[in-house]
C-alpha positions in Angstrom: 152.1 85.2 103.8 150.1 88.3 104.4 146.4 88.3 103.5 145.2 89.8 100.3 144.0 93.3 100.7 140.3 94.2 100.2 138.3 97.4 99.8 139.3 100.7 98.1 142.8 101.0 96.7 145.0 103.7 98.0 146.7 106.0 95.4 149.6 108.4 95.6 150.4 110.8 92.8 154.0 111.8 91.9 154.2 114.9 89.8 151.9 117.9 90.3 152.4 119.5 86.9 149.9 120.5 84.2 148.5 117.0 83.5 147.9 116.2 87.2 144.6 118.2 87.2 143.2 116.0 84.5 144.0 112.9 86.5 143.0 114.3 89.9 139.6 115.5 88.6 138.8 111.8 88.1 140.9 109.9 90.6 139.3 111.9 93.5 135.7 111.0 92.5 136.2 107.3 91.6 134.8 105.4 94.7 137.1 102.4 94.2 140.2 104.7 94.7 141.4 106.8 97.6 144.0 109.5 96.7 146.1 109.9 99.8 149.2 111.9 98.9 150.7 114.1 96.2 154.5 114.4 95.9 156.6 116.7 93.8 160.1 118.1 93.9 158.3 121.5 94.1 156.8 121.1 97.5 154.6 124.2 97.4 153.1 123.0 94.1 152.4 119.6 95.6 150.7 121.3 98.6 148.6 123.5 96.3 147.4 120.5 94.3 146.6 118.6 97.5 144.6 121.5 98.8 142.8 122.1 95.5 141.7 118.4 95.2 141.1 117.8 99.0 143.9 115.2 99.2 145.0 114.7 102.8 148.8 114.7 102.3 151.6 116.2 100.3 155.4 116.3 100.3 158.3 114.3 99.0 158.5 111.1 97.0 160.1 109.3 99.9 157.3 110.4 102.2 154.7 109.1 99.7 156.4 105.7 99.3 156.5 105.2 103.1 152.7 105.2 103.3 151.7 101.5 103.5 148.1 102.3 102.4 149.2 103.5 99.0 149.1 100.5 96.7 149.3 102.3 93.3 151.7 105.1 92.5 150.5 107.4 89.6 153.7 108.5 88.0 153.2 111.9 86.2 156.8 113.0 86.0 158.6 114.1 82.9 159.5 111.2 80.4 163.2 111.3 81.4 162.3 110.4 85.0 159.6 107.7 84.3 161.8 104.6 84.7 163.7 106.0 87.8 160.5 106.9 89.6 158.7 103.7 88.6 161.6 101.5 89.7 161.8 103.3 93.1 158.0 102.7 93.6 158.4 99.0 92.7 161.2 98.7 95.3 158.8 100.2 97.8 156.3 97.5 97.1 153.9 99.6 95.0 152.1 99.0 91.7 152.6 101.8 89.1 150.5 103.6 86.7 152.6 105.9 84.6 152.2 108.5 81.9 153.6 107.6 78.5 156.1 106.7 77.3 157.0 103.5 79.2 160.7 104.5 78.9 162.9 106.3 76.4 164.8 103.3 75.1 164.5 99.5 75.0 167.3 98.9 77.5 165.7 100.9 80.3 162.3 99.6 79.3 163.5 96.0 79.7 165.0 96.9 83.1 161.7 98.2 84.2 160.0 95.0 83.0 162.5 92.9 85.0 162.1 95.1 88.1 158.3 94.7 88.0 158.7 90.9 87.7 161.2 90.8 90.6 158.8 92.8 92.8 155.7 90.9 91.8 154.0 94.2 90.9 152.4 95.7 87.9 153.6 98.6 85.8 151.0 100.0 83.5 151.4 103.0 81.3 149.1 105.4 79.5 147.3 105.8 77.2 144.1 104.5 78.6 142.1 106.4 76.0 141.2 103.1 74.3 139.1 102.2 77.4 136.8 105.2 76.7 133.4 104.9 75.0 134.6 106.3 71.7 137.4 103.8 70.9 135.7 100.9 72.6 132.7 101.4 70.3 134.9 101.4 67.2 136.7 98.3 68.5 133.4 96.5 69.1 132.2 97.5 65.7 135.2 95.8 64.1 135.0 92.8 66.4 131.4 92.4 65.4 132.4 91.8 61.8 131.1 95.1 60.3 134.1 95.4 57.9 135.2 91.8 57.8 138.9 91.2 58.5 140.8 94.5 59.1 143.4 94.8 56.3 145.0 98.3 56.5 144.8 101.6 58.3 145.7 105.3 57.9 146.5 107.5 60.9 147.3 111.2 60.8 148.4 113.6 63.5 149.6 117.0 62.3 150.0 120.2 64.2 152.3 123.3 64.4 153.5 121.9 67.8 152.6 122.4 71.4 154.9 125.3 72.2 152.2 127.9 71.3 150.0 126.8 74.3 152.1 124.8 76.7 153.8 127.0 79.3 156.9 124.7 79.6 157.1 122.7 76.4 160.9 122.2 76.3 160.7 118.5 77.4 158.3 117.8 74.5 161.2 118.6 72.1 163.9 116.8 74.0 165.0 113.2 73.8 161.9 111.1 74.5 159.6 113.8 73.2 158.6 115.0 69.7 155.5 113.9 67.9 156.5 110.3 67.8 157.0 109.7 71.6 154.5 112.4 72.8 151.5 111.6 70.5 152.5 108.3 68.8 151.4 106.1 71.8 147.7 107.1 71.3 147.7 106.0 67.7 150.0 103.0 67.9 148.2 101.6 71.0 144.9 101.9 69.0 146.4 100.1 66.0 147.7 97.3 68.2 144.2 96.8 69.6 142.9 96.4 66.0 145.7 94.4 64.4 147.7 92.9 67.2 151.5 93.2 67.5 153.7 95.0 65.0 156.3 92.9 63.1 158.3 95.5 61.1 158.4 99.3 60.4 159.9 101.6 57.8 160.0 105.4 58.2 161.3 108.8 57.2 161.8 111.9 59.5 162.6 115.6 59.4 163.3 118.5 61.8 161.9 121.8 60.5 164.1 124.1 62.7 166.6 123.8 65.4 164.9 126.1 67.9 161.4 127.1 68.9 159.8 129.9 71.0 157.5 129.5 74.0 154.2 131.2 73.1 152.4 131.4 76.4 152.8 131.6 80.2 155.6 133.2 82.3 158.3 132.0 79.9 156.6 133.4 76.7 159.2 134.6 74.2 161.9 132.2 75.5 163.8 130.3 72.8 164.7 126.7 73.4 166.5 123.9 71.3 164.7 121.2 69.4 166.6 118.0 70.0 164.5 115.4 68.1 162.8 115.1 64.7 159.4 116.9 64.5 157.9 114.9 61.7 157.7 111.1 61.1 156.1 109.2 58.3 155.9 105.5 59.1 154.9 102.3 57.3 153.8 99.7 59.8 153.5 96.0 59.1 151.7 93.7 61.6 152.3 90.1 62.5 148.9 89.2 61.1 149.7 90.6 57.7 147.8 93.9 58.1 149.5 97.3 57.5 149.2 101.0 58.4 150.6 104.3 57.2 151.0 106.8 60.0 152.1 110.5 60.1 153.2 112.1 63.4 154.1 115.7 62.9 154.7 119.0 64.7 155.5 120.7 61.3 152.1 121.4 59.8 150.4 124.8 60.0 147.2 123.0 59.2 146.1 120.8 62.1 144.9 117.4 61.3 144.5 115.4 64.6 142.5 112.4 65.6 142.4 110.7 62.2 142.3 106.9 62.4 140.7 105.0 59.5 140.7 101.2 59.4 139.6 99.4 56.2 138.6 95.7 55.9 137.2 93.3 53.4 133.7 94.9 53.3 134.0 98.4 54.8 135.8 101.1 56.6 135.6 102.3 60.2 136.6 105.8 61.1 137.6 106.1 64.8 137.2 109.1 67.0 140.3 110.9 68.2 142.5 108.3 69.9 143.7 111.1 72.3 140.2 111.4 73.6 137.8 109.1 75.4 134.6 109.9 73.5 133.3 110.5 70.0 131.2 108.8 67.4 132.3 106.0 65.2 131.6 106.2 61.4 131.0 103.1 59.4 131.4 103.1 55.6 130.3 100.2 53.5 130.9 99.6 49.8 128.6 101.9 47.7 127.4 104.0 50.6 127.2 107.7 50.0 127.2 108.6 53.7 128.6 106.8 56.7 126.5 105.2 59.4 127.2 107.2 62.5 127.4 104.9 65.6 127.1 106.9 68.9 129.7 106.0 71.6 128.6 103.6 74.2 130.4 103.2 77.5 132.4 105.4 79.9 133.3 108.9 79.0 135.5 109.6 82.0 139.0 110.6 80.9 142.5 110.2 82.3 142.7 107.9 85.3 140.2 105.4 83.8 143.1 102.9 83.5 144.0 103.4 87.1 140.6 102.3 88.4 140.6 99.4 85.9 144.0 98.4 87.3 142.8 98.7 90.9 139.9 96.4 90.2 142.1 93.9 88.4 144.5 93.9 91.4 141.6 93.1 93.7 140.3 90.4 91.5 143.7 89.0 90.8 143.1 89.1 87.0 145.1 90.7 84.1 144.6 94.4 83.6 143.6 95.7 80.2 146.4 98.2 79.9 149.4 96.0 80.8 153.0 96.9 80.9 153.6 94.5 78.0 151.4 96.6 75.8 153.3 99.8 76.8 156.7 98.2 76.2 155.6 96.9 72.8 154.5 100.4 71.8 157.8 101.8 73.1 159.6 99.1 71.0 157.6 100.2 67.9 158.4 103.9 68.4 162.1 103.2 68.9 162.1 101.0 65.8 160.4 103.8 63.8 163.1 106.3 64.9 165.8 103.8 64.0 164.2 103.1 60.6 164.2 106.8 59.8 167.8 107.2 60.8 169.0 104.0 59.0 166.8 104.5 55.9 165.7 100.9 56.0 163.2 98.6 57.6 163.5 97.5 61.3 162.1 94.3 62.8 160.1 94.7 66.0 161.2 91.9 68.3 158.7 92.3 71.2 155.1 91.1 70.9 151.8 91.4 72.8 148.2 90.4 72.6 145.3 92.9 72.1 143.2 93.5 75.1 139.6 92.3 75.4 137.0 94.9 74.9 135.2 96.2 78.0 131.6 95.4 78.8 129.4 98.2 77.7 128.3 98.9 81.3 131.9 99.4 82.6 131.7 102.4 84.9 134.7 103.9 86.6 132.4 105.8 88.9 130.7 102.7 90.2 131.6 101.5 93.7 132.7 97.8 93.4 135.4 97.4 96.0 133.8 98.8 99.2 
């Protein structure tokens, strides 16, 4: 048996698209990580990102997977490629951190779970926003008993859609996209952290129009098809008896993003935007005319926080806080919401998961702990 590795954890990034900048701006400054290679089917794009972020290597996926010092693959491919790329990385002996969603359906999601188990590796999937100071402060406020037992929640995400600003938004309206699969993971992951696993869902859905037009970038003015519903209204019931009402919409001309409100026996906590890592928590108690504003305490680093938490968990041989089981459960919930809307009836959620423990307030992704 080979000795357990020590020291910094080598990282390779697959996918050099728009979101890679957000990851690389953090991954390249976290001392516990060492970004060694960027791969993409567009080799010049991979090379440009490697040069921009001072990463020593770039090239193909196979070249990346052949590098023994890379222990974690950060999978930033389009949703339709998530499972294929993650499985290939597992077969090469790598752990995986991926962008959401975990998969596009339960069957491929289960296959990925089984592949990870067979390889003895971890597959973790965004969002890691709940590790940020904003949501961690809200979760600590509830865990500290400020509102008693959480009973119900309301979450709202409404926008006209991302085609006005995203230069290549077609995949966001294809199978595996839409507001439910693109934005839902942030809200649903947050709700699971508060209430625990989902037991059953009901939902309705609509699609405002069959085509949309790209509004910016080199393809501006290009019309493309909308393949999925662009609005979902869901009623979510949790195993512990709590409930939530959630709206996920690309059909509203009036944006309403980042709304998560959790009410309990003695008060209400209003979370900051679950798509962000920072923001104040607001605590309302019975009879109060104004909320108590609780400043965020903790790390305000953004995407990639979960990668360094995973790296430290690997070195310590302890469970990570953004496990694959959480991502699979959220996938199961989203698929169930889509099925409930199509079938016009409730759908049981068969998977389950435990909420993750809150982080210590002094958790710092920029600290050097593995040197």
